[in-house]
Residue frames relative to the residue before (quaternion, step in Angstrom):
aa qw qx qy qz dx dy dz
M 1.0000 0.0000 0.0000 0.0000 0.00 0.00 0.00
K 0.4529 -0.7155 0.4716 0.2462 3.56 -0.89 0.80
L 0.6597 -0.5088 0.3936 0.3886 3.44 -1.23 0.46
N 0.8403 0.1318 -0.1370 0.5077 3.68 -0.92 0.86
E 0.4984 0.6072 -0.4437 0.4313 3.54 1.20 0.52
M 0.0383 -0.7998 0.5972 0.0473 3.56 -1.02 0.74
R 0.3394 -0.7018 0.5727 0.2535 3.60 -0.99 0.75
N 0.6222 -0.5193 0.4537 0.3706 3.49 -1.33 0.42
M 0.2964 -0.7592 0.5472 0.1905 3.64 -0.63 0.98
K 0.2323 -0.7994 0.5463 0.0920 3.49 -0.93 1.01
E 0.6167 -0.5351 0.4271 0.3884 3.56 -1.27 0.34
P 0.6433 -0.1357 -0.7534 -0.0119 1.81 -2.08 1.31
N 0.4349 0.6967 -0.4945 0.2845 3.69 1.18 0.06
Y 0.6384 0.5338 -0.3689 0.4140 3.62 0.92 -0.74
S 0.6223 0.5398 -0.3314 0.4598 3.61 1.03 -0.83
K 0.6279 0.5204 -0.3326 0.4736 3.66 1.05 -0.86
L 0.6690 0.4882 -0.3305 0.4527 3.57 0.80 -0.92
R 0.6540 0.4800 -0.3520 0.4669 3.69 0.93 -0.74
S 0.6368 0.5023 -0.3770 0.4473 3.68 0.90 -0.45
V 0.6562 0.4964 -0.3328 0.4607 3.58 1.07 -0.64
L 0.6280 0.5374 -0.3244 0.4600 3.60 1.15 -0.61
R 0.6983 0.4586 -0.2922 0.4656 3.57 1.06 -0.57
D 0.7290 0.3792 -0.2410 0.5164 3.62 1.24 -0.18
P 0.3083 -0.7857 0.4975 0.2004 3.62 -0.16 1.23
R 0.5610 0.6137 -0.3954 0.3903 3.64 1.05 -0.52
L 0.7168 0.4414 -0.2651 0.4701 3.60 1.18 -0.56
Y 0.4318 0.6952 -0.4623 0.3413 3.57 1.30 0.12
G 0.3760 -0.7501 0.4724 0.2699 3.62 -0.89 0.76
D 0.6867 0.4494 -0.2853 0.4950 3.53 1.25 -0.35
P 0.4266 -0.7368 0.4608 0.2507 3.57 -0.62 1.09
I 0.6321 0.5419 -0.3599 0.4209 3.52 0.97 -0.71
M 0.6766 0.4816 -0.3089 0.4636 3.59 1.00 -0.88
R 0.5896 0.5710 -0.3548 0.4477 3.55 1.17 -0.67
V 0.6949 0.4632 -0.2865 0.4696 3.59 0.86 -0.89
F 0.6501 0.4936 -0.3502 0.4594 3.57 1.05 -0.70
A 0.6218 0.5540 -0.3326 0.4425 3.56 1.07 -0.65
E 0.7277 0.4561 -0.2287 0.4584 3.48 0.96 -0.97
K 0.7933 0.2220 -0.0924 0.5593 3.59 1.07 -0.72
S 0.1918 0.8332 -0.4994 0.1400 3.62 0.98 0.76
D 0.5421 0.6039 -0.3787 0.4451 3.53 1.30 -0.56
L 0.6136 0.5691 -0.3678 0.4054 3.76 0.91 -0.58
V 0.7546 0.3541 -0.2168 0.5080 3.55 1.05 -0.54
G 0.6315 -0.5979 0.2886 0.4005 3.52 1.36 0.34
V 0.6221 0.5141 -0.3807 0.4515 3.52 1.20 0.41
P 0.4221 -0.7133 0.4943 0.2623 3.66 -0.51 1.11
A 0.5903 -0.6087 0.4032 0.3441 3.51 -1.06 0.81
N 0.6125 0.5474 -0.3347 0.4617 3.62 1.00 -0.72
T 0.6790 0.4829 -0.3021 0.4632 3.60 0.93 -0.80
Y 0.6079 0.5532 -0.3252 0.4677 3.42 1.02 -0.84
N 0.7091 0.4662 -0.2790 0.4494 3.56 0.69 -1.01
M 0.6360 0.5534 -0.3247 0.4288 3.58 1.06 -0.80
V 0.6565 0.4954 -0.2668 0.5025 3.50 1.07 -1.01
H 0.6805 0.5122 -0.3046 0.4263 3.61 0.73 -0.97
E 0.7064 0.4590 -0.2369 0.4839 3.49 0.86 -1.10
G 0.6182 0.5663 -0.3196 0.4415 3.57 1.13 -0.74
F 0.6370 0.5262 -0.3173 0.4656 3.54 1.14 -0.80
W 0.6863 0.4633 -0.2989 0.4744 3.56 0.90 -0.80
D 0.5545 0.6016 -0.3744 0.4364 3.55 1.15 -0.55
L 0.7053 0.4785 -0.2139 0.4773 3.47 0.94 -1.13
Y 0.6301 0.5374 -0.2986 0.4743 3.51 1.02 -0.86
C 0.7408 0.3977 -0.2102 0.4988 3.58 0.91 -0.91
M 0.4077 -0.7255 0.4553 0.3164 3.58 1.35 -0.07
K 0.6012 0.5427 -0.3655 0.4588 3.57 1.04 0.74
P 0.0069 -0.8295 0.5585 0.0027 3.61 0.50 1.09
T 0.4393 -0.6967 0.4947 0.2773 3.58 -0.95 0.70
T 0.6287 0.5131 -0.3474 0.4698 3.60 1.21 -0.47
P 0.3924 -0.7392 0.4757 0.2709 3.63 -0.70 0.89
D 0.5986 0.5660 -0.3783 0.4222 3.59 1.09 -0.30
L 0.6870 0.4303 -0.2625 0.5234 3.61 1.24 -0.39
S 0.1423 -0.7897 0.5923 0.0733 3.52 -0.87 1.01
S 0.5730 -0.5982 0.4272 0.3624 3.59 -1.18 0.40
């Protein structure tokens, strides 16, 4: 596989990834964990943070949850 190339993620791995993204305790990076848990302190509502963070991974994995958006 070439650098910066991503294969389409298939089930059940995609569902596992989504469950990790929704639980900051499972984040590997402590900075991202704190930002996810305390995003309101920097002026970003928790729902906005989750939408942007999960949306990034949806696009990266070529699995948008919006049917109008294709990879």
